[in-house]
MIKOL-532329 format. One line per 2 residues: number of its first residue (from 1); their letters; for each residue x, y, z of C-alpha. Coordinates in nm, 2 decimals. Example, Ala and Ser with C-alpha at 12.3 -4.5 7.8 and 13.67 -1.06 7.14 Angstrom:
BEGIN
1> AS> 1.23,-0.45,0.78 ~ 1.37,-0.11,0.71
//
This chain:
BEGIN
1> XX> 8.45,10.44,11.25 ~ 8.45,10.21,10.95
3> XX> 8.78,10.22,10.76 ~ 8.78,10.24,10.39
5> XX> 9.09,10.03,10.34 ~ 9.15,10.14,9.98
7> XX> 9.47,9.99,9.86 ~ 9.68,10.04,9.55
9> XX> 9.97,9.82,9.46 ~ 10.20,9.82,9.16
11> XX> 10.15,9.98,8.82 ~ 10.21,10.34,8.72
13> XX> 9.97,10.62,8.70 ~ 9.98,10.90,8.45
15> XX> 10.04,11.24,8.61 ~ 9.74,11.46,8.57
17> XX> 9.61,11.78,8.72 ~ 9.28,11.95,8.84
19> XX> 9.18,12.28,8.98 ~ 9.43,12.23,9.26
21> XX> 9.72,12.19,9.01 ~ 10.02,12.39,8.90
23> XX> 10.26,12.65,9.04 ~ 10.52,12.86,8.88
25> XX> 10.79,12.81,9.14 ~ 10.88,12.45,9.15
27> XX> 11.20,12.25,9.13 ~ 11.21,11.88,9.06
29> XX> 11.58,11.80,9.06 ~ 11.67,11.55,9.33
31> XX> 11.98,11.34,9.32 ~ 11.97,10.98,9.44
33> XX> 12.16,10.92,9.76 ~ 12.16,11.27,9.92
35> XX> 12.01,11.36,10.26 ~ 11.63,11.34,10.21
37> XX> 11.38,11.55,10.40 ~ 11.07,11.39,10.55
39> XX> 10.82,11.60,10.73 ~ 10.48,11.61,10.89
41> XX> 10.25,11.91,10.92 ~ 9.90,11.97,11.05
43> XX> 9.78,12.23,10.80 ~ 9.43,12.27,10.95
45> XX> 9.26,12.24,10.61 ~ 9.34,12.24,10.24
47> XX> 8.99,12.32,10.14 ~ 9.05,12.69,10.12
49> XX> 9.13,12.82,9.77 ~ 9.50,12.85,9.72
51> XX> 9.60,12.64,10.02 ~ 9.75,12.36,9.82
53> XX> 9.95,12.60,9.61 ~ 10.07,12.75,9.94
55> XX> 10.18,12.41,10.06 ~ 10.37,12.34,9.74
57> XX> 10.55,12.67,9.78 ~ 10.66,12.57,10.13
59> XX> 10.76,12.22,10.01 ~ 10.98,12.37,9.75
61> XX> 11.12,12.63,9.98 ~ 11.20,12.37,10.25
63> XX> 11.32,12.13,9.99 ~ 11.10,11.85,10.13
65> XX> 11.08,11.51,9.96 ~ 10.80,11.35,10.15
67> XX> 10.54,11.53,10.36 ~ 10.27,11.38,10.58
69> XX> 9.96,11.60,10.62 ~ 9.70,11.61,10.89
71> XX> 9.35,11.77,10.88 ~ 9.33,11.80,10.50
73> XX> 8.95,11.79,10.53 ~ 8.90,11.69,10.16
75> XX> 8.57,11.49,10.14 ~ 8.69,11.22,9.90
77> XX> 9.00,11.00,9.89 ~ 9.23,11.02,9.59
79> XX> 9.57,10.99,9.42 ~ 9.67,11.26,9.18
81> XX> 9.96,11.48,9.05 ~ 9.96,11.85,9.10
83> XX> 10.24,11.99,8.90 ~ 10.55,11.80,9.00
85> XX> 10.40,11.67,9.33 ~ 10.20,11.36,9.39
87> XX> 9.93,11.36,9.66 ~ 9.79,11.04,9.80
89> XX> 9.51,11.11,10.05 ~ 9.21,10.98,10.24
91> XX> 8.87,11.14,10.26 ~ 8.70,11.29,10.57
93> XX> 8.35,11.17,10.66 ~ 8.26,11.48,10.87
95> XX> 8.52,11.73,10.74 ~ 8.72,11.72,11.07
97> XX> 9.01,11.49,10.97 ~ 9.16,11.35,10.65
99> XX> 9.53,11.27,10.61 ~ 9.76,11.25,10.31
101> XX> 10.12,11.21,10.19 ~ 10.26,11.45,9.94
103> XX> 10.57,11.35,9.75 ~ 10.80,11.54,9.51
105> XX> 10.84,11.39,9.17 ~ 11.15,11.18,9.25
107> XX> 10.97,11.01,9.54 ~ 10.62,11.00,9.38
109> XX> 10.75,10.80,9.08 ~ 10.89,10.54,9.32
111> XX> 10.57,10.47,9.51 ~ 10.54,10.09,9.52
113> XX> 10.20,10.07,9.69 ~ 9.97,10.26,9.92
115> XX> 9.69,10.21,10.16 ~ 9.42,10.47,10.23
117> XX> 9.30,10.30,10.55 ~ 9.06,10.55,10.70
119> XX> 9.03,10.93,10.76 ~ 9.31,10.92,11.02
121> XX> 9.57,10.68,10.87 ~ 9.74,10.65,10.53
123> XX> 10.04,10.44,10.43 ~ 10.28,10.47,10.13
125> XX> 10.56,10.23,10.04 ~ 10.85,10.38,9.85
127> XX> 11.13,10.20,9.67 ~ 11.45,10.28,9.84
129> XX> 11.79,10.11,9.89 ~ 11.88,9.87,10.05
131> XX> 11.52,9.81,10.17 ~ 11.19,9.97,10.09
133> XX> 11.07,10.26,10.31 ~ 10.71,10.27,10.45
135> XX> 10.57,10.60,10.55 ~ 10.26,10.61,10.77
137> XX> 10.08,10.94,10.84 ~ 9.86,10.96,11.15
139> XX> 9.62,11.21,11.29 ~ 9.52,11.13,11.65
141> XX> 9.19,11.25,11.81 ~ 9.22,11.56,12.01
143> XX> 9.14,11.59,12.38 ~ 8.77,11.65,12.29
145> XX> 8.75,11.27,12.22 ~ 8.73,10.99,12.47
147> XX> 9.02,10.76,12.54 ~ 8.83,10.47,12.38
149> XX> 8.85,10.65,12.04 ~ 9.22,10.70,12.08
151> XX> 9.27,10.33,12.16 ~ 9.07,10.25,11.84
153> XX> 9.32,10.45,11.63 ~ 9.61,10.28,11.79
155> XX> 9.45,9.94,11.71 ~ 9.41,10.06,11.35
157> XX> 9.77,10.17,11.33 ~ 9.87,9.82,11.45
159> XX> 9.66,9.66,11.18 ~ 9.83,9.88,10.91
161> XX> 10.19,9.82,11.02 ~ 10.13,9.44,11.03
163> XX> 10.18,9.47,10.65 ~ 10.53,9.61,10.70
165> XX> 10.80,9.35,10.68 ~ 11.06,9.32,10.95
167> XX> 11.35,9.44,10.74 ~ 11.16,9.74,10.59
169> XX> 11.23,10.09,10.70 ~ 10.92,10.22,10.89
171> XX> 10.86,10.59,10.95 ~ 10.54,10.68,11.14
173> XX> 10.46,11.06,11.16 ~ 10.18,11.28,11.24
175> XX> 9.99,11.49,11.49 ~ 9.97,11.26,11.80
177> XX> 9.80,11.51,12.03 ~ 10.02,11.37,12.31
179> XX> 10.31,11.52,12.51 ~ 10.61,11.29,12.57
181> XX> 10.79,11.56,12.77 ~ 11.15,11.62,12.85
183> XX> 11.40,11.36,12.97 ~ 11.54,11.05,12.81
185> XX> 11.34,10.73,12.84 ~ 11.56,10.43,12.74
187> XX> 11.60,10.40,12.36 ~ 11.25,10.55,12.29
189> XX> 11.31,10.93,12.35 ~ 11.61,11.16,12.37
191> XX> 11.67,11.43,12.63 ~ 11.52,11.71,12.42
193> XX> 11.14,11.68,12.44 ~ 10.93,11.97,12.57
195> XX> 10.71,12.01,12.87 ~ 10.58,11.75,13.11
197> XX> 10.45,11.41,12.99 ~ 10.07,11.36,12.99
199> XX> 9.86,11.04,12.99 ~ 9.85,11.03,12.61
201> XX> 10.22,11.08,12.60 ~ 10.25,10.77,12.82
203> XX> 10.03,10.58,12.58 ~ 10.25,10.69,12.28
205> XX> 10.56,10.56,12.46 ~ 10.39,10.23,12.53
207> XX> 10.32,10.20,12.16 ~ 10.68,10.28,12.08
209> XX> 10.81,10.02,12.33 ~ 10.58,9.76,12.18
211> XX> 10.70,9.82,11.82 ~ 11.06,9.92,11.90
213> XX> 11.03,10.28,11.78 ~ 11.20,10.60,11.88
215> XX> 11.08,10.96,11.88 ~ 11.32,11.13,11.64
217> XX> 11.24,11.50,11.72 ~ 11.35,11.44,12.09
219> XX> 11.70,11.33,12.00 ~ 11.87,11.66,11.91
221> XX> 11.97,11.95,12.12 ~ 11.77,12.24,11.98
223> XX> 11.63,12.56,12.12 ~ 11.28,12.53,12.26
225> XX> 11.15,12.73,11.96 ~ 11.27,12.45,11.74
227> XX> 11.09,12.19,11.96 ~ 10.74,12.31,12.00
229> XX> 10.50,12.21,11.73 ~ 10.17,12.37,11.84
231> XX> 10.07,12.69,12.02 ~ 9.74,12.76,12.19
233> XX> 9.52,13.04,12.07 ~ 9.68,13.37,12.16
235> XX> 10.02,13.20,12.19 ~ 9.95,13.15,12.56
237> XX> 10.14,12.82,12.58 ~ 10.34,12.60,12.34
239> XX> 10.35,12.22,12.32 ~ 10.53,11.94,12.13
241> XX> 10.25,11.71,12.01 ~ 10.36,11.63,11.65
243> XX> 10.63,11.36,11.62 ~ 10.82,11.15,11.38
245> XX> 10.88,10.79,11.48 ~ 11.14,10.56,11.33
247> XX> 11.26,10.20,11.40 ~ 11.53,10.18,11.66
249> XX> 11.74,9.97,11.43 ~ 11.74,10.25,11.17
251> XX> 11.85,10.52,11.43 ~ 12.16,10.60,11.23
253> XX> 11.97,10.72,10.93 ~ 11.84,11.02,11.13
255> XX> 12.08,11.31,11.10 ~ 11.85,11.59,11.23
257> XX> 11.49,11.64,11.33 ~ 11.32,11.96,11.45
259> XX> 11.03,12.20,11.40 ~ 11.04,12.49,11.16
261> XX> 10.82,12.78,11.29 ~ 10.92,12.99,10.98
263> XX> 10.72,12.77,10.74 ~ 10.38,12.92,10.70
265> XX> 10.04,12.79,10.58 ~ 9.82,12.99,10.83
267> XX> 9.82,12.70,11.08 ~ 9.87,12.69,11.45
269> XX> 10.10,12.39,11.40 ~ 10.47,12.40,11.29
271> XX> 10.62,12.19,11.03 ~ 10.84,11.91,11.18
273> XX> 11.11,11.78,10.94 ~ 11.36,11.50,10.96
275> XX> 11.68,11.48,10.75 ~ 11.78,11.13,10.69
277> XX> 12.00,10.91,10.47 ~ 11.78,10.73,10.22
279> XX> 11.87,10.63,9.87 ~ 11.60,10.59,9.60
281> XX> 11.62,10.29,9.36 ~ 11.70,10.38,9.01
283> XX> 11.40,10.39,8.78 ~ 11.39,10.20,8.45
285> XX> 11.35,10.45,8.17 ~ 11.06,10.36,7.94
287> XX> 10.94,10.54,7.63 ~ 10.57,10.57,7.57
289> XX> 10.40,10.62,7.24 ~ 10.06,10.79,7.29
291> XX> 9.86,10.74,6.98 ~ 9.55,10.93,6.88
293> XX> 9.32,10.63,6.92 ~ 9.01,10.85,6.92
295> XX> 9.06,10.87,6.54 ~ 8.95,10.50,6.52
297> XX> 8.59,10.62,6.58 ~ 8.60,10.76,6.23
299> XX> 8.55,10.50,5.95 ~ 8.82,10.65,5.72
301> XX> 9.09,10.64,5.98 ~ 8.98,10.30,6.11
303> XX> 9.00,10.15,5.75 ~ 9.34,10.31,5.69
305> XX> 9.47,10.17,6.02 ~ 9.34,9.82,5.93
307> XX> 9.50,9.83,5.59 ~ 9.83,9.94,5.74
309> XX> 9.83,9.66,5.99 ~ 9.75,9.39,5.73
311> XX> 10.02,9.53,5.50 ~ 10.29,9.51,5.77
313> XX> 10.20,9.18,5.94 ~ 10.19,8.99,5.61
315> XX> 10.03,8.66,5.51 ~ 10.33,8.43,5.60
317> XX> 10.29,8.48,5.98 ~ 10.17,8.12,6.02
319> XX> 10.51,7.99,5.92 ~ 10.69,8.18,6.19
321> XX> 10.77,8.08,6.55 ~ 10.56,8.22,6.84
323> XX> 10.83,8.47,6.94 ~ 10.87,8.59,6.58
325> XX> 10.49,8.62,6.54 ~ 10.47,8.84,6.86
327> XX> 10.75,9.07,6.74 ~ 10.60,9.10,6.40
329> XX> 10.25,9.18,6.53 ~ 10.38,9.43,6.79
331> XX> 10.60,9.62,6.55 ~ 10.33,9.60,6.28
333> XX> 10.07,9.76,6.50 ~ 10.31,10.03,6.62
335> XX> 10.41,10.12,6.27 ~ 10.05,10.12,6.15
337> XX> 9.95,10.35,6.44 ~ 10.23,10.59,6.36
339> XX> 10.13,10.61,5.99 ~ 9.75,10.61,6.02
341> XX> 9.69,10.77,6.36 ~ 9.99,10.97,6.46
343> XX> 10.10,11.06,6.82 ~ 9.89,11.26,7.05
345> XX> 10.03,11.61,7.12 ~ 10.07,11.66,7.50
347> XX> 9.98,12.02,7.59 ~ 10.11,12.13,7.93
349> XX> 9.83,12.27,8.15 ~ 9.88,12.63,8.26
351> XX> 9.88,12.69,8.63 ~ 9.61,12.91,8.77
353> XX> 9.81,13.05,9.06 ~ 9.95,13.40,8.99
355> XX> 10.28,13.56,9.08 ~ 10.09,13.82,9.28
357> XX> 9.94,13.55,9.51 ~ 10.28,13.38,9.55
359> XX> 10.44,13.71,9.64 ~ 10.17,13.76,9.90
361> XX> 10.24,13.42,10.05 ~ 10.60,13.52,10.08
363> XX> 10.50,13.85,10.24 ~ 10.27,13.69,10.50
365> XX> 10.54,13.45,10.62 ~ 10.73,13.75,10.76
367> XX> 10.46,13.82,11.01 ~ 10.38,13.46,11.11
369> XX> 10.56,13.48,11.45 ~ 10.50,13.85,11.51
371> XX> 10.46,13.95,11.87 ~ 10.32,14.30,11.83
373> XX> 9.95,14.37,11.76 ~ 10.05,14.55,11.45
375> XX> 10.23,14.25,11.31 ~ 9.94,14.02,11.39
377> XX> 9.70,14.25,11.21 ~ 9.93,14.26,10.91
379> XX> 9.93,13.88,10.90 ~ 9.55,13.86,10.91
381> XX> 9.52,14.13,10.64 ~ 9.75,13.96,10.40
383> XX> 9.59,13.62,10.47 ~ 9.25,13.76,10.37
385> XX> 9.40,13.93,10.07 ~ 9.55,13.59,9.96
387> XX> 9.21,13.43,9.98 ~ 9.04,13.70,9.77
389> XX> 9.32,13.71,9.51 ~ 9.34,13.32,9.49
391> XX> 8.96,13.29,9.43 ~ 8.98,13.56,9.16
393> XX> 9.28,13.40,8.99 ~ 9.11,13.06,8.98
395> XX> 8.79,13.21,8.85 ~ 8.98,13.38,8.56
397> XX> 9.16,13.05,8.49 ~ 8.83,12.86,8.48
399> XX> 8.68,13.13,8.25 ~ 8.98,13.11,8.01
401> XX> 8.97,12.73,8.01 ~ 8.60,12.73,7.92
403> XX> 8.67,12.98,7.63 ~ 8.95,12.75,7.50
405> XX> 8.71,12.45,7.50 ~ 8.45,12.64,7.31
//
């Protein structure tokens, strides 16, 4: 598999939205220095209408700051804002993989760089104190794939984390499709895994040993229902195959790590979440003036702007120092733009998701872990209703949008 290795470093992007954008139940207030929540979740696809909105609801409800996502199955890679969440993701060549990292506003605005390596690996570097934090989301091949393909992914991960400096805080999370099992293994695992270790679990521990990592969700004494991360069809058996790995030297940052079977996105995987001590660096506040530059296409506005610039810069500019010239030119252009063009009015895009759909998502969650046949039928019925209502709501939103454009 040929990696795309698309990398972004530095700069700021302007939040924007698309058909997947917006929700009416979001909170963006996050204080620097509190316990942050970092999670990983195999969602089994975000291509279904309304799935991203469902994920945003769960992120808000679980108060997640950073979420690694497996099996997004979006065809193209990208980096965009949806409401107050930033999503950086890879594409999937055959629609069977695709990974991404979703960040709430406080984390998304502190992204220093990212690397969309291939459809199974994505990396994001976040500005934190005292050192930067690097989050890598991984989706390992299932048992349907040969061991050689698993080894290829491990080699790709090694290539990616070579870019991580020794002092940086590295967190690798994802669906590893491996079982490390119960029982402590040196500094790599705690006592509280689940089940019996398999061959791929051995390979994961070899990787952890090589890079001095530990498996965070085996460290804490939790009930087995808070350890399993995937259940077989029909809930015949339950396994722990999704893990969060951290550097052994940063062990003390981890305050809790377990799975959350109550979080619901119609997936057979559970959300795994780690609570840790991380502090965001303070952002430098900048004010941006967004001018209506499209007016320059019209001759009358263009001439008016030119006259304003000439009037404010003046003819005695040659007599000034370089620094004085720059200040004069900069302020002159800004004042001329304010007078001749004016600022662009930013209109907030309305979300397409409806309260009715959001209420149905809340209702479906009650039946996620239902044991009775009646409860399981209720879950399927509400799931299908969510799909129908979401498609209808988006269709109406598109229709209204087209009417506004006309």
